N, C-alpha and C positions, 0 to 999 in steps of 0.2 A: 417413555414416549409411546403414544398409542400405536397399535398395529398399523392402522392406516397411514399415520404420519411416518412410521418407520419405513413402510414400503415406499412411500412417496420420496422420502429422503434418499433412499438407496437407488431407486430406479428412474426417478424423474429429474430432469435438469431444468432449472429455472432460467428463462431467457434473460440474458444480460446484454444490453446493447449500449453502444458508446455513450449516448447522452441520456442517461436515466430512463431508458425504456423499461428497466427492471421495476420501475415504480408502477407499471400497469397493474400487476397482480395486487399490489397493496390498494390501489385506487378502487379496483372492482370489488375486492373482498371487503374493503371498508364500507362501500355502498351497501352491499348485501347485509352486512352485520350491523350497520347503523352506527359504526364507531366514528371517532374523529371529531375535529372541531372546525368551526367555520373559517373560511379564508377571507382575505381582504378586509380585515377588521382592525381597529386600533389606529395608532397614529400613522402619519405618512412620512416619517423621518427617512431620509435617504441613506442607505448603507453603502451605496456605490453608484458610480456613473460610468457608462461605457459608450464612448463616442456620442455623448449628450443624452443617452437614454438612461433614465434613473432606475435603480433597483430599490423598491420599497422595503424598509427595514422590517415592518411587521409581517409582510408577506414572506419575506426571507426567513424570519424566525419560524413561521408556521411550517415552511418547507423543510427546515432543519429538523423540527419535531417529527414531521411525517417520515423523514428519512431515518431518524432514530427508531421510530416505531417499526418501520419496515425491516430494518436490520435486526431488530430484536426477534422478529418473526423468522428470520433467515440467517441464523448465526453461522451456519456451515458455509454459506456463500460469502459473507463479508468478514468473518472472524470478529474479534473484539476490537472495534475501532473506537477511539476516544472522541470526545466532542470536537476537538480541533480538527481531526481528520474528516469528520462528517461535515463540519462547516466548510472546510476546503473543497470537499466534493460538491456540495450544493453551490458554492460560489463559482467554481469552474463550470458547472452546468449552466448557471444563469448567464455568465459571461459568454459562453459558447453559443447559447441560444440567441442572445442579442446579436452577436456577430453574424450568425447564420441567417437570421431574419433580415438583417440589413443587406447581405450580399444576394440572397435569393430574390429580394424585392427589386434590387437594381438589375438583376438578370432577367426579371420577369417570369421566374419559375412559378408554376402553379400545380396544385393537386386537385383534379376534378372530382365530382361526386362519385362517378363510376370507379375511378382509381382508388378512392378512399374506401368504398364499399368492398372492392376486391381485396384491398389491404387488410381490412378487418374481418371479412367473412368469406373470402375466397378459398382456393384450394389449400393455401398455406397460411392460415390465420395465426396470430400470435398465440403462444402456448396457453396464456391465461384466458383468452377468448375461446379457444378450443375447449378448455376445461369447463368454462361456463356453459358452453353449448352442447356438452356431452350428456346424453341420456344415461342417468345412473342405473337404469334397469337393463339397458342393452350394451352400454359402453361405446355406443356409436355417436360420432359427432354429427350434430344436426345444425346447420347454419341458421335455419329458421328459428330454432330455440335460442341461439345466441342473439339474433336480431330482436326476438321478443324480449329478452332480458334488457337489452340496451334501450329499446323503445319504452320499456316500463320506467326506466330512469328518466327519460325525456318527458314522459307524460305525467307520471305520478311521483317522481322523486322530489325530495326537498331541494331547497336552494343550494345547500351544501352538496347534495348528490349530483346536481346538474353541473356545478362548478368542477367537481372531481371528474365527471365524465368528460367535460371539455378539456381538462388537463390530460386525461388519458388519450383523447383523440389528438390533442396538440403534440404529445410526445411521439405518437405514431407518425405524424406529419413531419416532425423535426427529424426523425431518423430517415424518412423517405427523402426529404430535402437534402440531408447530409449525403445520402447515397448518390443522389443526382449530381450534387455539386462535385463530389469526389470523382464521379464518373466523367463529368465534363472536363475536369483538370487532367485526369489520367488519359483520356482519349485525345486531348490536345497536344500530347507529347509528340515531339518530332525530332528526328535526327537527320538533318539535311545531308544530301548526298555529297555536296561539295565539302562539307565539314569532315566527313569520314574519309573522303579521298585525300584531303589535306593532312589528316591525322595519319593515314597510311604512309604518305610521303615523308612526313616528319619522323615516323617510327622506323622508316627504312634507313635513315641516316646514321652513319657511324663515324665518330670523330676521333682523331688522335691529337692530343694536346700535350704541351709541356708547360710547366709552371713552377714558379717560386712562391712558396707559401710562408706567410708570417702570421702566426696566431696572435690574437689580441692579448695573450698572456706573455708575449715576448718581453724580455728585459729592457728593450728600448723604450717601453712605456712605463711610466711611474704613475700609478692610479691616484696617489695622494696629491699629485700636482694638477690633476684634471678635475676642475670644479664644475659642477652642473647646477645652475641657478634655478630657482622656482619659476622664473619667467621663461626660461628655456623649456622647462617641463610643461608649463602652461601652453606655450606655442605648439608643442608636440601634441598635447591633448586636443587642442583646437583643430588640428589637422586630422585627428583620428577619433572623433567624438564617439562613434559607435562602439569603439573598443573600450571605452571608459565609462559606460553607463553603469549606474549603481542603483540598487533599491534602498529604500529607507531601512536603517538598522541602527542598533546601539551596541556599545561594547562596555563591559564592566570589569573591574577587579573585585575579588571578594575573598573573605575568609569565612571559615565554617567552624562553629563551636559545637563540639560533640555533645548530643543529648541522648545518646543510646544508653541502654541499661548498663549500670555499673555491675561489678562483681557482687556487690551487696544486694542489688536489685535482683540479679539472677538467682542468688541463693534464697532470697525471700520467696520468689515464685516457686522454686523447687519445694520449699517447705510447705507452701500452701497446697500444692498438688499431693505431696506425700501425706499430708494430714487427711486427705479424702480417701486414702487407700482402704482403711478398715471398713468404712461404710460402703465403698464401691464393691468390696469383696462379698458383702452379704445381701445387697439389694437384688430384687428380681425384675424391677422395671428400669432397665438401663436407659431407655429413652427419656423418661421423666427425670432421672438422676442427672443426666448430662445437661438437660435444659435448665434444671433448677440451679446447677452449679456453674452455669455459663461456659460450657465447653466450646472452644472455638472450632472443634471438629464435630459436626452434627452426627447424630446416630443414623447409621445405615442399616436398616433391618433386612439385610441380605447377606449372601455368601459370596466371597471373593476367591477366585482360584489362587492356589499357592503360587503359580507361575507369574501372576500379575500383582502380587503383593510387593510393594516397594516401600520399605520403611527401615529405619535402624533397628537392630536387634530382632530381625525377622525370625531367626532360628529359635530364639528364646520364646517368642510369642506363639509360634505355631506348635511349640512343644508343650504349651500350657494345658493342664487338664481343664475339663469343663468347669466354668466359673472361677478359674484361676486368674490372678491379676499379676502383671509384670510392670515394674517401674517404681518411681518415675525415671524416665529416660528423656534425653534431649532430642528433639526432632525439628530441625530448622530453627525457628524462633519461638518454639514452645516446649514446655515440659509435659509429658504425656504418661498416663496410666493406660495400659491395654488389658482388657478383660476378655477371655475366651468365652463366648456365649454358646456357640454350638459348632459342630463340624459335620460335614456330609461329603460324600463322593458324588459330584455332579459333573455333567458335561461342560466343557469350555464354551460350547455353542450347540445350538439345536437347529437342525434343518427340518422344516415341516411344510405342509401345504394346506391351503384352506379355501373354502368357498364362502364368501360373505353374502348374506341376505340382509342388506342394509335397511334399517328402519328410519334413518335420518340422512339427509343430504350433507356430506362432509363439507361442502362449500358454504351452504347457507344455514345449516343447522335445522332446517325445516323437516318435518315428518314426511316420509315418502311411502311408508307402508305400515299398516297396523302391526303391532307386535305379535299378536296371535297368528296373523297370516304368515309373517316371516318365520315364526316358530314352526308352523306346520310345513312350510316349504323346506326348511332345513332338515326336519325329520324325514320328509319324503326323499330328499337327496341322499341322506344317510342310508335309507332303506334301499334305494335304487342301486347305490354303489355296493351295498352288501349283497345284492342279488345279481351283480355282474355288470352294472352300467359303467361306462367309461368316465373316469374322473375329469379328464381334460375337456370332454364334450360338455359335461354339466357345468364345469367352471366357466367356460366360454359363454354358455347360454345364460347362466343365472347369477354369477358373482357380480356384485356391485363394486368390488374393489378394483377399480380401473387400473391402478398402478401395477398390480400384481399380474395382470393379463399377459404381459410380455413373457413371463416365466410360468404361465399356467398355474398361478397361485402359489408357486414354491418360494419360500423365504428362509433365510438363515439369520438367526439372532444370537448374539453373545449372551452368556448367562448373566453378566452384569447389566446389560441393557434390559433384559427380560425382567429383572428385579427393580428397575428404575421406577420412580414414582409416576412417570408419564406413560408407562406401558400398561395396556389393558390387563388389569390384575387377574381376571378370570382366565383369560387366554394364557398368560404366563404361568399360572398355577398348574394348568393341565400339562403344558408342553415341557416344563422343567421339573416339576415335583411329583405330580400325580401319575403322569403317563410314562410310557416307555416306547421305544421304536416299534412301530406296527400298530400302536393303539390309535383308535379313532373315536371322536366324541363330538356331540353338538353342544356348543358353549354359547352363552349369552354374554355380550359386553354392551357398553354404551353405544356402540355403533350398529348393533343388530345381533343377528344369530349367525354363528360360524359353524360350518362343518370342518373339523380339523383332523388331520392325519399326521402323526409324528413319523418322519422318515428316518432320521438318524441322530444319534448322540455323537458329537464330535469331541474327541480327546477328553474322556472322563478323567478327573483327578480330584484329590482332596481339596475341598473348599471350606473356608472358615468365616464364621460370623463373629466379628470382633467389635467391641465397643471401646471407643477411645475417649478418655476424659483428658482434655488438653486445655492448658492455659498459656496464653501468649506471654513471652518474656518482654515486659514493658518497663520503661523507666519509671522510677518513683517520682512523686511530686518534688522531693528534695533534689533529685538528679536533674530534673527538668528546670527547676528554679535556678540551680547553680549555673547551668549553661545559658539560660536566659539572662541572668544577671551579668555574666561575663560579656555577653554580646551587647547588652544594653550599655554597659560601662564603656566598652570600646567605641560603640557608635556615638555615645554622648561626647567622648573626648575627641572624636575624629569628624569634624564638620566640613572638611574639604579634602581634596585629593592630597595636598601636601601634608596635612596632619594625619591623614589615613596612612600614608606611606611611613611617616616618622613614627607613629605609634605602633605600627606593625613591627618595624625593625627594633624598636625599643622593648615592647612588651610581649609580643606574640612569637616572633621568630626564635628567641632564645628558648621558648617552651616547646619548640618543634611543631608549632601550628603553621601550616603552609598557606601561601597566598596563591590564588588562581586567577586566570583570566578567562573570559567568555566573550568572543568577538562575533560581530555581525548577527546580533539577535534580531530576528524578524518581528515586526509589530504584531503579527498574528500567530506567533509561535505559542505553543503550550508547554514546551520543554526547552531546557537549556542543557547543552552537552556538558557533562561533568557533574551536574546536580541531579541526583536521583529524586524523582517525585516533584519536580518543579511545578508550581501551580500558576494558573493564568493571572491571578491578581499580582503576583510578584513581577511578572513581565509588564503588566499595565503600570505598576509603580515605577518601573525603570523608565518607561516612556513619559511618565508625568514629571520625572525629575529633570533638573537642569544640569548642564555639564559641570562636573566636579562635586555634585551633591552626594552625600552619604545617606543611604536609605536606612530606615528603621529596621531593626532585626526582624527577620521573617522565618517562621518555623517551617521547614521543608524537610519531609522525611524525618530522619533522626538527627537533624542538625538545625542550628540557628545560623542563618546566613546574614552577614553584614556586607553590603556591596557599595561601591562608589562608581558613579557614571564617568567613564574615561573618554568616550567618543560618541559623537552624534553625527550620523551620516544621513543627510536628507536625500530624497529621491532626485536623481538628475545625473550630473556629471561629476566624477571624482575630482577632488582638489589636487593641486600639485603635491601636497604632502602625502595624500593617500596613494597617489599614482607613482611616487618617486621610486619605490622598490622595483616596479616594472620598467619604468621609462629610463631611469638613470643609466643602467648598463647599455641601453641602445644608444643614447646620446654620447656616452663616454666612448663607445666604439667608433662612432662617427668622428669624434675629435681625434681619436687615435689614427684614423685613416688620413685625416688632414695632416697630422704630424708626420706620418709616414711619407705622404706625397712630397712634403717640403724637404724631408731628409733625402729622399731618393733622387729628386730632381727629374729632368726629362728622361724618358725611356728610349734607349736606342736599340739595344739587343737584349735578349733574355740572359745571355751569358754575362753581359756587362752588369745587369742588375743583380744577378746572383753573386758576382764577384764583389760588388760594392756592399752587398748585404751579408757577405760571407755565408751564403745559403746554398743548399743543394737543389738542383733542378730535378723535379719529379716528372714522370711521363705516365700519361693515361692513354692507352691505345685502343680502348673499346668503350668509349663514352657514347651513350645514347640519350635521346631527348626524353623518352618516356620514363615515369617513375618506376621504382622497384629494382633498378639495376644494382648489381653487387660490385661496386668499385670503391675506391678509397673515399674517406670522408670529404676530401677536397672535391671529388667528382660529384658529390651530392649537392654541393652548394649551388643554388639557382643562378647566381651570378656567373659561375664558371660554365654551367651548362648553356646559359643564354648567350654568352660571348662565343662559345665554341660553334654554335650553329647560326651565328650572324654571318651572312655571306660576305659582308664587308671585311671580316677578319680572317678569311680563309687564306692560309699561307703567310700570315703576318703576326707580328706581336701586337696585342691589344694596346693602344697608345696610352691608356691611363690605368693606374692600379684599380683593381676591383675590390670594393669593400663589401665582403660577403657576410654571411651569418657567423661563420666560424673563424674567420680571419681575413687577411688582406692578401690578394693574389696578383701576381704579374703573370700573364698568360700569353702563350703563343699557340696559335692554331696551326698545327703541322699539315693536316689534310682532312678532308671530309669525303667519305665514300658512301655508296648506297648498297644495301643488301636486300634480299627477298623478305617480304612481309608475310608473317604466318597467317594473319587474318585478312587476306586481301579481298575476299568476296564481300563487296559492299552490300549487296541485297541481303545476304544471310546475316551480316552484322547488324544491319538496320532492324531486321525482324527480331533478332535476339535481344538487342537493346530495348526495343519497344516492349517486348513481352516482359523483360525484367522490370521495366518502369511500371507496367500495369501491376505486376506482382508486388512491388514496393508500395504502390498506392493503396493496396488493400490493408496494409499494416501501418499506414501513416495517417496523421490527423490533418486534414486539409485546412483546418481553422488556425493552425499554429502561425502561419504568416500573417493572417488577419489580426490575431492577438498581438503579435509583435509590433504591428503598425498602429494598433488602436491606442486611443487616449483613454486610459482606465484610471479612475479614482476609486481607491479601495479604503472604505471607512470601517471595515469590520472590527478593527481593534477598539473602536469606541463603543461597540455593542457586546463584544464577547471577550 
């Protein structure tokens, strides 16, 4: 990586805001460099609908591509996200923006011209605007320069440039609207005085209760005799619809036919690598040799510290003489020959400082200073420092490396990074190989002229330049064909779920081939749990299939997968069959409570009930209304707590059995008293609760409730 980029990566933080404000830098850089493709072109097929607002498929595709390009420019910020994750991110951004636009429109929120100008060019502009408006000569931000750049787009930019600028401004407005809406919600938070007073009163109460408890697992109940019908479950679902919402999904059963390399395939690859050893031992152009023989490990023309070398047989490799070859040895999924090209004692990392007299603008690539002028200025700086001038003063005044200003031009680079292909070669050659601590030199790179001083070599140690000739262990055509034929034969004989199950038990299970299930596969998923390397087409095939269909064999990773579609769940409400696992225990316990009431009959006294049930009376003498109390499991049951603090029950036996979560209770409220309340100061509590609410609002997404209430039609699976 280039020196400038290295500095920027280390010392500058890219602004990332909730709804894609990170795209600002990409939009502006793309304008300056003239990259990118046009927007709003192609067909108008709808990829989604949010509360009646359509999302255009072609526009969506372009935004996905832009996000991909942006993430490739910023891998440290985003990591390695696959296409599915990027599509999800763009989709969520589009949905959020539509929801936000709708709500701010209804609320009448606006952003005026003055507010927008202050947002873009004020005291705290976005980082990318600030970078755009910073004078490379002085390192000082000039809002007039930023305004000039933006006005240039408006006046002379292409249609694409203007669209991108509008997107940039739109994203700034989106974030400001989001901040306003979140602030509106947060500041509307209220904790009424009467509510806190009532809470204090409730929290002061202390009850003593006696009860008889009969768990639902008691032997008086025989589960096999208590039948729950689908109609009963359907009635329960109807009363609790929100608890049984479901997304669209599919479930499959599948078997996997192994197509990984056989022992014969492995031996053949080893022999291929071993056959290259004599030639590898004698050649002098390792780079060309590896390329010509298809090595899966490219040649790194650099030295790696012994402490950072991680490979099998490390001891044997670092002990090789110059031009010695070790192997073949197995490393992961490859066979490898290792050749010792050279050894040196080098520092693990180098600390240096520099003053850059840039000849090009790192943002635009445009020339900012004649090369000869920059050369003379760098030489003058070197002479001035030699004669006693202060480095820090000259760095602040002349260096165009803005990112390094924070540390007065001081930087530390690892030896591996210095030798990387993206690092300025001339800079690296001096600080790692040619120079030593205390040396100073004027060096030219593609960025301009540098005055460099080496400050320190950190942790010198032996380093090795090793060439690795590696071939991946892959299955032979014969191995692949055998697995494919077995999968094809099984799929051909299994045309529905019944025959799939029968053929598996007859032909595959005796051979030790396992059958697996994968449930609740999302239509937009890119992976299936349990299947390494699942591809998007396989999931689309699952959604194109009908219930009971057996899919054609699919090569995924080192397996051929044959799957049968076992379940189709449409978006909406779960069916009684799907909800039975959750609902049946609830309804069974209700029926047990009815059986219990009939057996017990009228309740007269707690003692009589205990005698009839041959049960023990339990006493809880410190039951409180608030959660978090440490009493027995009976005391935690909401029915027990509610009955204890019902004034109508004080001093009495509750007239009916209480069907709780954990069992059935017959309860007597012996007495209820009041105690002091720890947090009795209402004003202080209100203020504390309000501040906590504001703090929580900063980390919450105010659009979540809007999303939950919205009517969203997601057609992404038809396009990706």
